[in-house]
C-alpha positions in Angstrom: -96.4 -59.4 119.7 -97.4 -56.0 120.3 -96.9 -54.0 117.5 -98.8 -51.3 118.6 -102.0 -53.1 117.6 -105.2 -52.7 119.9 -107.5 -56.0 119.5 -110.4 -56.6 121.4 -110.8 -60.7 121.6 -113.4 -62.4 119.9 -116.2 -64.0 121.4 -115.4 -67.4 121.2 -111.8 -67.1 123.1 -114.1 -66.2 126.3 -115.9 -69.7 125.8 -112.9 -72.1 125.7 -113.2 -74.3 128.5 -110.6 -72.8 130.9 -112.4 -69.5 131.0 -116.3 -70.7 130.6 -117.0 -70.4 133.9 -116.0 -67.1 134.6 -117.9 -64.0 134.4 -118.3 -62.2 130.9 -115.3 -61.0 130.1 -117.4 -59.0 127.1 -119.9 -57.5 129.5 -117.1 -56.6 132.1 -114.7 -55.4 129.9 -116.6 -53.4 127.2 -116.3 -49.9 129.1 -112.7 -50.3 130.0 -111.9 -51.3 126.2 -113.8 -48.3 124.8 -112.1 -45.9 127.1 -108.6 -47.3 126.3 -109.6 -46.9 122.6 -110.5 -43.7 123.1 -107.2 -42.6 125.3 -105.0 -44.3 122.6 -106.9 -43.4 119.7 -107.3 -45.6 116.9 -107.4 -44.0 113.7 -110.5 -44.0 111.3 -108.3 -44.0 108.2 -104.7 -45.2 107.4 -102.9 -46.3 104.4 -103.9 -49.5 102.7 -101.1 -51.8 102.7 -99.5 -53.0 99.4 -100.9 -55.9 97.9 -98.4 -58.2 98.5 -99.0 -58.2 102.2 -101.6 -60.8 103.9 -104.7 -58.9 102.5 -103.2 -60.0 98.9 -102.2 -63.3 100.0 -105.2 -64.2 101.6 -106.7 -66.5 98.8 -103.8 -68.3 98.3 -103.3 -69.1 102.0 -107.4 -70.4 102.5 -108.2 -67.8 105.0 -109.9 -65.0 102.4 -112.7 -64.6 104.6 -110.8 -64.1 108.1 -108.5 -60.8 107.0 -109.5 -57.9 108.9 -107.6 -54.9 109.6 -106.9 -54.0 113.3 -107.1 -51.2 115.3 -103.6 -49.5 115.6 -102.5 -46.8 118.3 -101.0 -44.7 115.6 -101.5 -41.1 114.1 -101.8 -41.4 110.5 -102.1 -37.4 109.7 -100.0 -35.9 107.3 -96.5 -37.5 107.1 -93.8 -35.6 109.4 -96.3 -32.9 110.5 -96.9 -32.1 114.2 -100.7 -31.3 115.3 -102.5 -31.3 118.7 -104.9 -34.1 119.2 -108.2 -33.3 121.2 -108.6 -37.3 122.5 -105.4 -37.2 124.2 -105.3 -37.0 128.0 -101.8 -36.1 128.4 -99.1 -35.0 125.6 -101.7 -33.7 123.1 -99.3 -33.4 120.0 -98.6 -36.3 117.5 -97.0 -36.4 114.3 -98.1 -37.9 111.2 -96.6 -41.5 110.7 -93.9 -41.7 108.2 -94.6 -45.6 107.5 -91.0 -46.7 108.3 -92.5 -49.6 110.4 -90.4 -48.6 113.7 -93.7 -48.6 115.5 -93.3 -52.4 116.1 -90.8 -51.1 119.1 -91.6 -47.7 119.4 -92.2 -44.9 117.2 -88.8 -42.2 116.7 -91.1 -39.9 114.9 -93.9 -38.9 117.6 -97.1 -41.1 115.8 -97.5 -43.8 118.1 -100.2 -43.0 120.9 -99.0 -44.9 124.0 -99.9 -45.1 127.7 -97.0 -43.2 129.0 -97.9 -40.5 126.5 -101.7 -40.6 126.4 -102.5 -41.5 129.7 -100.4 -41.6 133.1 -99.6 -38.2 132.5 -103.3 -37.3 132.8 -103.6 -39.9 135.5 -101.1 -38.2 138.1 -102.4 -34.8 137.4 -106.0 -35.7 138.3 -105.3 -37.7 141.6 
């Protein structure tokens, strides 16, 4: 599932037997990961989810210490208000997230940052 998350794999995944003999992904991909994070603009803050979600349930499932918020490629400005986003390389306008949940597949309101909106048009024009 994508759900517009921007995960960076944890260190232990690169040390699993199938990949242990390879070069360090963390060292080789650090710069590209940071570039993508800048282009897709994960928010500095966002609304806190209701307590009934996974964070609220973490003690009862025995995974309390493992919960963390993920970076997501969504603009959480004022709901429904369209503004210019300076970090975008291409289409630089976003509309504040309405918290409808449609970002699981695609945003109908213009709040989701995606490669086609943020990166590809800028790349084409720079060639």
